[in-house]
MMTF fields as JSON, N, C-alpha, C and O atoms, coordinates in Angstrom:
{
  "mmtfVersion": "1.0.0",
  "mmtfProducer": "UNKNOWN",
  "numBonds": 447,
  "numAtoms": 448,
  "numGroups": 112,
  "numChains": 1,
  "numModels": 1,
  "chainsPerModel": [1],
  "groupsPerChain": [112],
  "chainIdList": ["A"],
  "bondAtomList": [4, 2, 8, 6, 12, 10, 16, 14, 20, 18, 24, 22, 28, 26, 32, 30, 36, 34, 40, 38, 44, 42, 48, 46, 52, 50, 56, 54, 60, 58, 64, 62, 68, 66, 72, 70, 76, 74, 80, 78, 84, 82, 88, 86, 92, 90, 96, 94, 100, 98, 104, 102, 108, 106, 112, 110, 116, 114, 120, 118, 124, 122, 128, 126, 132, 130, 136, 134, 140, 138, 144, 142, 148, 146, 152, 150, 156, 154, 160, 158, 164, 162, 168, 166, 172, 170, 176, 174, 180, 178, 184, 182, 188, 186, 192, 190, 196, 194, 200, 198, 204, 202, 208, 206, 212, 210, 216, 214, 220, 218, 224, 222, 228, 226, 232, 230, 236, 234, 240, 238, 244, 242, 248, 246, 252, 250, 256, 254, 260, 258, 264, 262, 268, 266, 272, 270, 276, 274, 280, 278, 284, 282, 288, 286, 292, 290, 296, 294, 300, 298, 304, 302, 308, 306, 312, 310, 316, 314, 320, 318, 324, 322, 328, 326, 332, 330, 336, 334, 340, 338, 344, 342, 348, 346, 352, 350, 356, 354, 360, 358, 364, 362, 368, 366, 372, 370, 376, 374, 380, 378, 384, 382, 388, 386, 392, 390, 396, 394, 400, 398, 404, 402, 408, 406, 412, 410, 416, 414, 420, 418, 424, 422, 428, 426, 432, 430, 436, 434, 440, 438, 444, 442],
  "bondOrderList": [1, 1, 1, 1, 1, 1, 1, 1, 1, 1, 1, 1, 1, 1, 1, 1, 1, 1, 1, 1, 1, 1, 1, 1, 1, 1, 1, 1, 1, 1, 1, 1, 1, 1, 1, 1, 1, 1, 1, 1, 1, 1, 1, 1, 1, 1, 1, 1, 1, 1, 1, 1, 1, 1, 1, 1, 1, 1, 1, 1, 1, 1, 1, 1, 1, 1, 1, 1, 1, 1, 1, 1, 1, 1, 1, 1, 1, 1, 1, 1, 1, 1, 1, 1, 1, 1, 1, 1, 1, 1, 1, 1, 1, 1, 1, 1, 1, 1, 1, 1, 1, 1, 1, 1, 1, 1, 1, 1, 1, 1, 1],
  "groupList": [{"groupName": "MET", "atomNameList": ["N", "CA", "C", "O"], "elementList": ["N", "C", "C", "O"], "formalChargeList": [0, 0, 0, 0], "bondAtomList": [1, 0, 2, 1, 3, 2], "bondOrderList": [1, 1, 2], "singleLetterCode": "M", "chemCompType": "L-PEPTIDE LINKING"}, {"groupName": "ASN", "atomNameList": ["N", "CA", "C", "O"], "elementList": ["N", "C", "C", "O"], "formalChargeList": [0, 0, 0, 0], "bondAtomList": [1, 0, 2, 1, 3, 2], "bondOrderList": [1, 1, 2], "singleLetterCode": "N", "chemCompType": "L-PEPTIDE LINKING"}, {"groupName": "ILE", "atomNameList": ["N", "CA", "C", "O"], "elementList": ["N", "C", "C", "O"], "formalChargeList": [0, 0, 0, 0], "bondAtomList": [1, 0, 2, 1, 3, 2], "bondOrderList": [1, 1, 2], "singleLetterCode": "I", "chemCompType": "L-PEPTIDE LINKING"}, {"groupName": "ARG", "atomNameList": ["N", "CA", "C", "O"], "elementList": ["N", "C", "C", "O"], "formalChargeList": [0, 0, 0, 0], "bondAtomList": [1, 0, 2, 1, 3, 2], "bondOrderList": [1, 1, 2], "singleLetterCode": "R", "chemCompType": "L-PEPTIDE LINKING"}, {"groupName": "GLN", "atomNameList": ["N", "CA", "C", "O"], "elementList": ["N", "C", "C", "O"], "formalChargeList": [0, 0, 0, 0], "bondAtomList": [1, 0, 2, 1, 3, 2], "bondOrderList": [1, 1, 2], "singleLetterCode": "Q", "chemCompType": "L-PEPTIDE LINKING"}, {"groupName": "ALA", "atomNameList": ["N", "CA", "C", "O"], "elementList": ["N", "C", "C", "O"], "formalChargeList": [0, 0, 0, 0], "bondAtomList": [1, 0, 2, 1, 3, 2], "bondOrderList": [1, 1, 2], "singleLetterCode": "A", "chemCompType": "L-PEPTIDE LINKING"}, {"groupName": "ASP", "atomNameList": ["N", "CA", "C", "O"], "elementList": ["N", "C", "C", "O"], "formalChargeList": [0, 0, 0, 0], "bondAtomList": [1, 0, 2, 1, 3, 2], "bondOrderList": [1, 1, 2], "singleLetterCode": "D", "chemCompType": "L-PEPTIDE LINKING"}, {"groupName": "TYR", "atomNameList": ["N", "CA", "C", "O"], "elementList": ["N", "C", "C", "O"], "formalChargeList": [0, 0, 0, 0], "bondAtomList": [1, 0, 2, 1, 3, 2], "bondOrderList": [1, 1, 2], "singleLetterCode": "Y", "chemCompType": "L-PEPTIDE LINKING"}, {"groupName": "VAL", "atomNameList": ["N", "CA", "C", "O"], "elementList": ["N", "C", "C", "O"], "formalChargeList": [0, 0, 0, 0], "bondAtomList": [1, 0, 2, 1, 3, 2], "bondOrderList": [1, 1, 2], "singleLetterCode": "V", "chemCompType": "L-PEPTIDE LINKING"}, {"groupName": "SER", "atomNameList": ["N", "CA", "C", "O"], "elementList": ["N", "C", "C", "O"], "formalChargeList": [0, 0, 0, 0], "bondAtomList": [1, 0, 2, 1, 3, 2], "bondOrderList": [1, 1, 2], "singleLetterCode": "S", "chemCompType": "L-PEPTIDE LINKING"}, {"groupName": "PRO", "atomNameList": ["N", "CA", "C", "O"], "elementList": ["N", "C", "C", "O"], "formalChargeList": [0, 0, 0, 0], "bondAtomList": [1, 0, 2, 1, 3, 2], "bondOrderList": [1, 1, 2], "singleLetterCode": "P", "chemCompType": "L-PEPTIDE LINKING"}, {"groupName": "GLU", "atomNameList": ["N", "CA", "C", "O"], "elementList": ["N", "C", "C", "O"], "formalChargeList": [0, 0, 0, 0], "bondAtomList": [1, 0, 2, 1, 3, 2], "bondOrderList": [1, 1, 2], "singleLetterCode": "E", "chemCompType": "L-PEPTIDE LINKING"}, {"groupName": "LYS", "atomNameList": ["N", "CA", "C", "O"], "elementList": ["N", "C", "C", "O"], "formalChargeList": [0, 0, 0, 0], "bondAtomList": [1, 0, 2, 1, 3, 2], "bondOrderList": [1, 1, 2], "singleLetterCode": "K", "chemCompType": "L-PEPTIDE LINKING"}, {"groupName": "GLY", "atomNameList": ["N", "CA", "C", "O"], "elementList": ["N", "C", "C", "O"], "formalChargeList": [0, 0, 0, 0], "bondAtomList": [1, 0, 2, 1, 3, 2], "bondOrderList": [1, 1, 2], "singleLetterCode": "G", "chemCompType": "PEPTIDE LINKING"}, {"groupName": "PHE", "atomNameList": ["N", "CA", "C", "O"], "elementList": ["N", "C", "C", "O"], "formalChargeList": [0, 0, 0, 0], "bondAtomList": [1, 0, 2, 1, 3, 2], "bondOrderList": [1, 1, 2], "singleLetterCode": "F", "chemCompType": "L-PEPTIDE LINKING"}, {"groupName": "CYS", "atomNameList": ["N", "CA", "C", "O"], "elementList": ["N", "C", "C", "O"], "formalChargeList": [0, 0, 0, 0], "bondAtomList": [1, 0, 2, 1, 3, 2], "bondOrderList": [1, 1, 2], "singleLetterCode": "C", "chemCompType": "L-PEPTIDE LINKING"}, {"groupName": "THR", "atomNameList": ["N", "CA", "C", "O"], "elementList": ["N", "C", "C", "O"], "formalChargeList": [0, 0, 0, 0], "bondAtomList": [1, 0, 2, 1, 3, 2], "bondOrderList": [1, 1, 2], "singleLetterCode": "T", "chemCompType": "L-PEPTIDE LINKING"}, {"groupName": "LEU", "atomNameList": ["N", "CA", "C", "O"], "elementList": ["N", "C", "C", "O"], "formalChargeList": [0, 0, 0, 0], "bondAtomList": [1, 0, 2, 1, 3, 2], "bondOrderList": [1, 1, 2], "singleLetterCode": "L", "chemCompType": "L-PEPTIDE LINKING"}, {"groupName": "TRP", "atomNameList": ["N", "CA", "C", "O"], "elementList": ["N", "C", "C", "O"], "formalChargeList": [0, 0, 0, 0], "bondAtomList": [1, 0, 2, 1, 3, 2], "bondOrderList": [1, 1, 2], "singleLetterCode": "W", "chemCompType": "L-PEPTIDE LINKING"}],
  "groupTypeList": [0, 1, 2, 3, 4, 2, 5, 6, 1, 7, 5, 8, 9, 10, 4, 2, 9, 8, 11, 6, 8, 5, 5, 2, 12, 5, 5, 13, 14, 12, 9, 8, 2, 15, 1, 3, 10, 6, 1, 11, 6, 10, 13, 4, 10, 9, 5, 6, 16, 2, 12, 16, 5, 8, 11, 5, 5, 13, 17, 11, 14, 3, 18, 8, 10, 8, 8, 9, 13, 4, 0, 16, 0, 4, 1, 8, 11, 11, 4, 5, 11, 5, 17, 6, 5, 17, 10, 3, 10, 8, 14, 5, 7, 15, 3, 9, 13, 16, 3, 15, 16, 1, 17, 7, 5, 5, 2, 4, 4, 0, 12, 13],
  "groupIdList": [1, 2, 3, 4, 5, 6, 7, 8, 9, 10, 11, 12, 13, 14, 15, 16, 17, 18, 19, 20, 21, 22, 23, 24, 25, 26, 27, 28, 29, 30, 31, 32, 33, 34, 35, 36, 37, 38, 39, 40, 41, 42, 43, 44, 45, 46, 47, 48, 49, 50, 51, 52, 53, 54, 55, 56, 57, 58, 59, 60, 61, 62, 63, 64, 65, 66, 67, 68, 69, 70, 71, 72, 73, 74, 75, 76, 77, 78, 79, 80, 81, 82, 83, 84, 85, 86, 87, 88, 89, 90, 91, 92, 93, 94, 95, 96, 97, 98, 99, 100, 101, 102, 103, 104, 105, 106, 107, 108, 109, 110, 111, 112],
  "secStructList": [7, 7, 7, 3, 3, 3, 3, 6, 6, 3, 3, 3, 3, 1, 7, 7, 7, 4, 4, 4, 2, 2, 2, 2, 2, 2, 6, 6, 7, 7, 3, 3, 3, 3, 7, 1, 7, 6, 6, 1, 1, 6, 6, 7, 7, 7, 2, 2, 2, 2, 2, 2, 2, 2, 2, 2, 6, 6, 7, 3, 3, 3, 3, 7, 7, 7, 7, 6, 6, 7, 7, 7, 2, 2, 2, 2, 2, 2, 2, 2, 2, 2, 2, 2, 2, 1, 7, 1, 1, 3, 3, 3, 3, 7, 1, 1, 1, 2, 2, 2, 2, 2, 2, 2, 2, 2, 2, 2, 2, 2, 2, 7],
  "xCoordList": [-4.192, -4.509, -5.921, -6.264, -6.719, -8.114, -8.316, -8.528, -8.252, -8.399, -9.88, -10.617, -10.31, -11.692, -11.69, -11.091, -12.356, -12.452, -13.456, -14.618, -13.015, -13.874, -14.387, -15.524, -13.546, -13.898, -13.089, -12.242, -13.35, -12.652, -11.136, -10.485, -10.576, -9.121, -8.609, -7.522, -9.382, -9.001, -9.498, -10.679, -8.564, -8.899, -8.176, -7.166, -8.698, -8.12, -7.922, -8.472, -7.108, -6.806, -6.348, -5.891, -6.47, -5.782, -4.266, -3.793, -3.529, -2.058, -1.483, -1.904, -0.513, 0.17, 1.572, 2.086, 2.165, 3.553, 4.387, 3.845, 5.68, 6.588, 6.242, 6.312, 5.87, 5.54, 4.28, 4.094, 3.425, 2.19, 2.422, 1.567, 3.548, 3.79, 3.729, 3.179, 4.273, 4.244, 2.799, 2.481, 1.932, 0.523, -0.189, -1.069, 0.182, -0.404, -0.027, -0.867, 1.233, 1.683, 0.984, 0.528, 0.905, 0.279, -1.2, -1.755, -1.836, -3.248, -3.427, -4.555, -2.317, -2.386, -2.273, -2.379, -2.058, -1.93, -0.619, 0.397, -0.655, 0.519, 1.11, 2.262, 0.31, 0.729, 0.156, -0.875, 0.864, 0.442, 0.487, 1.45, -0.574, -0.61, -0.744, -1.602, 0.116, 0.014, -0.649, -0.146, -1.778, -2.477, -2.278, -3.005, -1.302, -1.034, 0.169, 1.21, 0.053, 1.254, 2.171, 1.692, 3.458, 4.389, 4.152, 3.709, 4.453, 4.371, 2.956, 2.784, 1.956, 0.579, 0.332, -0.362, 0.898, 0.818, 2.209, 3.007, 2.513, 3.811, 3.983, 3.066, 5.15, 5.453, 4.969, 5.245, 4.263, 3.77, 4.962, 5.84, 5.005, 6.102, 6.029, 4.945, 7.18, 7.203, 6.827, 6.914, 6.41, 6.104, 7.345, 7.239, 8.52, 9.759, 10.053, 10.528, 9.774, 9.988, 9.099, 9.553, 7.826, 6.894, 7.275, 7.237, 7.643, 8.044, 9.193, 9.168, 10.185, 11.345, 10.902, 11.353, 10.024, 9.539, 8.678, 8.79, 7.829, 6.94, 7.761, 7.518, 8.729, 9.542, 10.449, 10.714, 10.924, 11.735, 10.908, 11.453, 9.589, 8.697, 8.297, 7.568, 8.776, 8.472, 7.178, 6.67, 6.639, 5.406, 5.75, 6.843, 4.803, 4.996, 4.388, 3.484, 4.894, 4.474, 4.292, 5.075, 3.259, 3.066, 2.678, 2.006, 3.113, 2.756, 1.917, 2.412, 0.652, -0.271, -0.827, -1.946, -0.042, -0.478, -1.672, -1.716, -2.638, -3.859, -4.035, -4.078, -4.137, -4.357, -5.781, -6.732, -5.92, -7.226, -8.232, -7.969, -9.391, -10.449, -10.222, -11.011, -9.13, -8.817, -8.501, -7.607, -9.231, -9.006, -9.257, -10.255, -8.338, -8.455, -8.657, -8.461, -9.045, -9.17, -7.812, -7.736, -6.749, -5.408, -5.125, -4.546, -5.526, -5.367, -6.109, -5.577, -7.344, -8.173, -7.5, -7.427, -7.008, -6.355, -5.078, -4.811, -4.287, -3.056, -3.363, -2.656, -4.416, -4.811, -5.275, -4.93, -6.056, -6.539, -5.365, -5.36, -4.369, -3.182, -2.43, -1.971, -2.304, -1.617, -2.377, -1.771, -3.687, -4.482, -4.385, -4.373, -4.315, -4.176, -2.807, -2.689, -1.777, -0.408, 0.027, 0.876, -0.549, -0.08, -0.687, -1.827, 0.09, -0.489, -1.557, -1.448, -2.57, -3.677, -3.652, -3.085, -4.268, -5.05, -4.169, -2.994, -4.79, -4.105, -4.625, -5.825, -3.69, -3.974, -3.613, -2.487, -4.537, -4.262, -4.487, -5.348, -3.705, -3.881, -3.719, -3.06, -4.336, -4.187, -4.369, -4.125, -4.776, -4.92, -6.009, -5.812, -7.17, -8.296, -8.794, -9.549, -8.382, -8.894, -9.941, -10.318, -10.409, -11.477, -11.019, -11.729, -9.851, -9.365, -9.218, -9.586, -8.678, -8.503, -9.851, -9.984, -10.844, -12.19, -12.809, -13.405, -12.669, -13.231, -12.569, -13.242, -11.265, -10.579, -11.143, -11.405, -11.326, -11.852, -13.261, -13.581, -14.09, -15.453, -15.428, -16.211, -14.541, -14.437, -13.973, -14.441, -13.066, -12.594, -13.753, -13.901, -14.566, -15.699, -16.702, -17.263, -16.929, -17.828, -17.257, -17.994, -15.938, -15.266, -15.4, -15.564, -15.326, -15.433, -16.858, -17.1, -17.807, -19.201, -19.788, -20.967],
  "yCoordList": [-11.094, -10.587, -10.002, -9.217, -10.404, -9.982, -9.144, -9.694, -7.819, -6.917, -6.667, -6.263, -6.91, -6.644, -5.532, -5.669, -4.45, -3.307, -3.651, -3.935, -3.629, -3.963, -2.697, -2.653, -1.677, -0.381, 0.681, 0.36, 1.944, 3.03, 2.864, 3.102, 2.46, 2.374, 0.961, 0.772, -0.056, -1.451, -2.317, -2.305, -3.073, -4.017, -5.331, -5.365, -6.403, -7.729, -8.434, -8.051, -9.483, -10.25, -11.644, -11.854, -12.603, -13.877, -13.658, -12.55, -14.711, -14.69, -13.855, -13.967, -13.019, -12.212, -12.763, -13.581, -12.293, -12.626, -11.352, -10.25, -11.506, -10.355, -9.46, -8.235, -10.07, -9.322, -8.468, -7.512, -8.79, -8.026, -6.719, -5.833, -6.59, -5.437, -4.117, -3.139, -4.071, -2.829, -2.403, -1.216, -3.355, -3.038, -2.586, -1.727, -3.153, -2.741, -1.293, -0.494, -0.966, 0.416, 1.349, 2.43, 0.936, 1.763, 2.009, 3.033, 1.068, 1.222, 2.195, 2.507, 2.675, 3.7, 3.204, 3.999, 1.906, 1.389, 1.851, 1.978, 2.099, 2.564, 1.475, 1.566, 0.437, -0.624, -1.964, -2.036, -3.03, -4.397, -5.217, -5.145, -5.995, -6.939, -8.342, -8.604, -9.236, -10.655, -11.382, -11.345, -12.047, -12.818, -14.321, -15.112, -14.711, -16.129, -16.604, -15.948, -17.734, -18.33, -18.832, -19.256, -18.784, -19.357, -20.86, -21.503, -21.412, -22.85, -23.414, -24.607, -22.576, -23.069, -23.946, -24.959, -23.557, -24.332, -24.438, -23.509, -25.562, -25.689, -24.621, -24.364, -24.007, -23.038, -21.632, -20.73, -21.412, -20.075, -19.202, -19.656, -17.941, -17.058, -16.773, -16.573, -16.758, -16.483, -15.029, -14.179, -14.76, -13.384, -12.512, -11.361, -13.047, -12.263, -11.902, -10.802, -12.819, -12.547, -11.395, -10.483, -11.449, -10.371, -9.078, -8.001, -9.182, -7.995, -7.266, -6.041, -8.002, -7.399, -6.62, -5.495, -7.209, -6.543, -5.322, -4.279, -5.455, -4.365, -3.18, -2.039, -3.453, -2.369, -1.746, -0.544, -2.552, -2.017, -1.063, -0.152, -1.276, -0.411, 0.84, 1.69, 0.949, 2.126, 2.028, 3.037, 0.82, 0.602, -0.029, -0.565, 0.043, -0.593, -1.986, -2.27, -2.855, -4.254, -4.721, -4.365, -5.518, -6.204, -7.646, -7.936, -8.544, -9.954, -10.302, -10.275, -10.628, -11.041, -12.402, -12.484, -13.477, -14.791, -15.328, -15.272, -15.851, -16.427, -17.811, -17.952, -18.83, -20.186, -20.275, -19.876, -20.795, -20.899, -21.625, -22.723, -20.985, -21.577, -21.502, -22.045, -20.823, -20.778, -19.354, -19.155, -18.374, -16.98, -16.81, -17.296, -16.113, -15.883, -14.394, -13.557, -14.079, -12.679, -11.994, -10.81, -12.713, -12.131, -11.739, -10.683, -12.573, -12.236, -10.948, -10.075, -10.835, -9.657, -8.421, -7.382, -8.529, -7.393, -6.991, -5.802, -7.975, -7.674, -6.997, -6.076, -7.453, -6.829, -5.396, -4.489, -5.195, -3.851, -2.923, -1.771, -3.417, -2.611, -2.254, -1.123, -3.21, -2.953, -1.898, -0.98, -2.03, -1.063, 0.34, 1.332, 0.423, 1.731, 2.353, 3.574, 1.521, 2.019, 2.301, 3.16, 1.583, 1.667, 2.833, 3.226, 3.384, 4.381, 3.727, 2.558, 4.493, 3.982, 4.583, 5.653, 3.889, 2.665, 1.425, 1.401, 0.395, -0.855, -1.968, -2.092, -2.764, -3.945, -5.168, -5.257, -6.11, -7.323, -8.548, -8.549, -9.583, -10.812, -12.047, -12.016, -13.136, -14.466, -15.455, -15.087, -16.664, -17.624, -17.187, -17.227, -16.766, -16.395, -14.968, -14.446, -14.335, -13.02, -13.108, -12.089, -14.307, -14.479, -14.158, -13.468, -14.643, -14.337, -12.837, -12.307, -12.157, -10.695, -10.006, -9.059, -10.489, -9.932, -10.208, -9.316, -11.441, -11.81, -11.038, -10.648, -10.818, -10.012, -8.598, -8.049, -8.018, -6.654, -6.589, -5.658, -7.568, -7.604, -7.738, -7.087, -8.573, -8.753, -7.46, -7.126, -6.746, -5.458, -4.469, -3.743, -4.437, -3.511, -3.857, -2.96, -5.15, -5.58, -5.197, -4.763, -5.353, -5.039, -3.553, -3.17, -2.723, -1.274, -0.855, 0.218, -1.744, -1.502, -0.45, -0.128],
  "zCoordList": [-14.564, -13.238, -13.28, -14.164, -12.308, -12.24, -10.977, -9.896, -11.108, -9.959, -9.703, -10.603, -8.46, -8.046, -7.001, -5.935, -7.314, -6.403, -5.308, -5.599, -4.047, -2.91, -2.228, -1.758, -2.177, -1.581, -2.313, -3.147, -2.0, -2.7, -2.697, -3.715, -1.57, -1.433, -1.235, -0.689, -1.673, -1.444, -2.587, -2.937, -3.164, -4.231, -3.968, -3.266, -4.532, -4.324, -5.659, -6.691, -5.586, -6.783, -6.384, -5.26, -7.309, -7.113, -7.149, -7.404, -6.893, -6.865, -8.0, -9.151, -7.652, -8.667, -8.913, -8.15, -9.988, -10.302, -10.237, -10.152, -10.278, -10.308, -11.496, -11.397, -12.611, -13.825, -13.671, -14.424, -12.722, -12.502, -11.741, -11.768, -11.074, -10.205, -10.976, -10.469, -12.17, -12.961, -13.238, -13.17, -13.546, -13.81, -12.537, -12.59, -11.406, -10.124, -9.834, -9.42, -10.056, -9.857, -10.855, -10.481, -12.106, -13.151, -12.849, -13.248, -12.145, -11.779, -10.616, -10.236, -10.048, -9.008, -7.582, -6.648, -7.387, -6.024, -5.402, -6.085, -4.103, -3.362, -2.478, -2.054, -2.201, -1.284, -1.726, -2.394, -1.329, -1.638, -0.344, 0.42, -0.117, 1.007, 0.432, -0.41, 0.902, 0.557, 1.712, 2.835, 1.454, 2.484, 2.326, 2.926, 1.527, 1.288, 2.079, 2.063, 2.775, 3.359, 2.239, 1.187, 2.459, 1.488, 1.374, 2.325, 0.199, -0.076, 0.033, 0.285, -0.152, -0.144, -1.374, -1.29, -2.5, -3.74, -4.336, -4.212, -4.985, -5.643, -6.721, -7.501, -6.759, -7.801, -7.525, -8.315, -6.439, -6.094, -5.701, -4.968, -6.184, -5.783, -4.278, -3.73, -3.627, -2.195, -1.929, -2.816, -0.7, -0.304, -0.466, -0.891, -0.134, -0.273, -1.727, -2.011, -2.641, -4.063, -4.523, -5.213, -4.13, -4.505, -3.788, -4.383, -2.513, -1.738, -2.426, -2.547, -2.871, -3.538, -4.772, -4.989, -5.58, -6.791, -6.451, -7.097, -5.446, -5.041, -4.533, -4.925, -3.662, -3.112, -4.178, -4.139, -5.123, -6.225, -7.09, -7.714, -7.123, -7.893, -7.104, -7.614, -5.863, -5.057, -4.27, -3.779, -4.146, -3.385, -2.033, -1.844, -1.101, 0.201, 0.183, -0.603, 1.059, 1.089, 2.524, 3.405, 2.756, 4.04, 3.747, 2.758, 4.626, 4.527, 5.75, 6.877, 5.525, 6.576, 6.15, 5.642, 6.356, 5.873, 6.65, 7.879, 5.901, 6.47, 5.857, 4.635, 6.705, 6.216, 5.678, 6.35, 4.474, 3.819, 4.716, 5.205, 4.92, 5.72, 7.217, 7.99, 7.647, 9.077, 9.548, 10.371, 9.029, 9.419, 10.915, 11.449, 11.582, 13.022, 13.299, 12.418, 14.52, 14.921, 14.843, 14.513, 15.14, 15.022, 13.567, 13.318, 12.612, 11.194, 10.862, 10.176, 11.353, 11.087, 11.675, 11.019, 12.91, 13.563, 12.828, 12.661, 12.386, 11.645, 10.311, 9.901, 9.637, 8.37, 8.619, 7.863, 9.678, 10.01, 10.311, 9.877, 11.051, 11.359, 10.083, 9.928, 9.171, 7.904, 7.095, 6.542, 7.029, 6.265, 6.869, 6.139, 8.196, 8.853, 8.582, 8.484, 8.461, 8.336, 6.895, 6.659, 5.941, 4.562, 3.789, 4.036, 2.844, 1.933, 1.054, 0.684, 0.735, -0.077, -1.468, -1.687, -2.397, -2.3, -2.104, -2.47, -1.507, -1.188, -2.097, -2.342, -2.58, -3.403, -2.562, -2.074, -2.379, -1.605, -2.482, -3.362, -2.231, -3.004, -2.132, -1.093, -2.581, -2.002, -3.156, -4.305, -2.899, -4.006, -4.971, -6.185, -4.44, -5.313, -5.096, -5.917, -4.004, -3.621, -2.517, -1.937, -2.223, -1.238, 0.179, 0.911, 0.577, 1.934, 2.14, 3.188, 1.133, 1.213, 1.381, 2.156, 0.651, 0.728, 2.096, 2.7, 2.587, 3.881, 5.024, 5.978, 4.933, 5.949, 5.981, 7.051, 4.812, 4.738, 5.336, 6.074, 5.018, 5.559, 7.079, 7.772, 7.596, 9.046, 9.726, 10.815, 9.093, 9.632, 9.691, 10.675, 8.653, 8.625, 9.73, 10.358, 9.968, 11.046, 12.395, 13.28, 12.566, 13.814, 14.145, 15.303, 13.096, 13.282, 13.614, 14.166, 13.257, 13.575, 12.733, 12.881]
}
């Protein structure tokens, strides 16, 4: 798992596994956001599978799926709502971490 710190309370990573959840918690994160649609790649763990592990570890979880290369304003607004509602710091993941990073950048632009 390759965690990239984007802001004080926000970091991103490529796809995680159930086994990564303990390390995410140990790193001090309070919440996890999945920005990957289910079945994007064969063998990828579903959002529900990760959600179950995240919540069992005592962390909060949100699923804000974004189709690769097709980020919409609705996606940006949903991510912003999740970030406002979730305890921080927040850990977000997608296939490579790029969508999570782009969503965060779009939110910052929206806030002006």
